[in-house]
C-alpha positions in Angstrom: 12.9 -14.4 27.6 10.6 -16.0 24.9 11.1 -15.6 21.4 8.2 -13.5 20.9 9.6 -10.9 23.3 12.8 -10.8 21.3 10.9 -10.3 18.0 8.9 -7.4 19.6 12.0 -5.8 20.9 13.9 -6.4 17.5 10.8 -5.0 15.6 10.9 -1.8 17.8 14.6 -1.2 17.3 14.2 -1.5 13.6 11.3 0.7 13.6 13.1 3.3 15.7 16.2 3.1 13.5 14.3 3.5 10.4 12.5 6.6 11.7 15.5 8.1 13.1 17.6 7.2 9.6 15.0 9.0 7.7 15.1 12.0 9.7 18.9 12.1 9.5 18.9 11.9 5.9 16.3 14.5 5.3 18.0 17.0 7.7 21.0 17.0 5.7 19.2 19.1 3.0 18.4 22.6 3.2 15.5 22.3 1.0 13.4 19.1 -0.2 12.4 19.1 -3.7 8.8 19.4 -4.3 8.5 16.0 -5.9 10.1 14.4 -3.0 7.9 16.2 -0.7 4.7 15.1 -2.7 5.9 11.5 -2.4 6.6 11.7 1.2 3.1 13.5 2.0 1.6 10.5 0.0 2.9 7.7 2.2 0.5 7.8 4.9 -2.4 7.3 2.3 -0.6 4.6 0.7 0.2 2.5 3.9 -3.4 3.0 5.1 -4.6 1.6 1.6 -2.3 -1.4 1.9 -3.8 -2.1 5.4 -7.5 -1.8 4.6 -7.7 -3.0 1.1 -7.0 -6.7 1.7 -9.6 -6.5 4.6 -12.0 -5.0 2.5 -11.7 -7.6 -0.3 -11.8 -10.5 2.2 -14.2 -8.9 4.7 -17.6 -10.3 5.8 -20.8 -8.3 6.7 -19.3 -7.4 10.2 -16.1 -6.0 9.0 -17.7 -4.1 6.2 -20.2 -2.5 8.6 -17.5 -1.7 11.1 -15.5 -0.2 8.2 -18.2 2.1 7.3 -18.8 3.2 10.8 -15.1 3.9 11.1 -15.2 5.9 7.9 -18.4 8.0 8.9 -16.6 8.7 12.3 -13.4 9.6 10.7 -15.4 12.6 8.8 -16.1 14.3 12.1 -13.9 12.8 14.8 -10.1 12.2 15.3 -8.0 9.1 14.9 -8.7 7.8 18.0 -12.3 8.0 18.1 -12.4 6.4 14.5 -10.4 3.5 15.7 -12.4 2.9 18.9 -15.8 3.1 17.1 -14.7 0.9 14.3 -13.2 -1.7 16.8 -16.2 -1.4 19.3 -18.7 -2.1 16.3 -16.7 -5.1 15.0 -16.4 -6.7 18.5 -20.2 -6.3 18.9 -21.0 -7.6 15.5 -18.8 -10.4 15.8 -20.2 -11.3 19.2 -23.9 -11.0 18.1 -23.6 -12.0 14.3 -20.6 -14.4 14.5 
């Protein structure tokens, strides 16, 4: 097996253990403190911000247009439609604009 396959497998195992570990830790408590729950609820937005912010700051016109389209679709559609529309627009713009 190649090094890439081993890296992907190791990443999958670490991701799985992280998720299971978090579940096991939180399942030991009967109640979660409201501040901890609020912090956990903020994690998805924080992760999304760390993924989108660098792309926005170094983006060209194609990326910005695709991001805007994905944002508009996100207001009405689901996660998959947002992803697919943003990716399709980005691919098309990169093909036609460069």
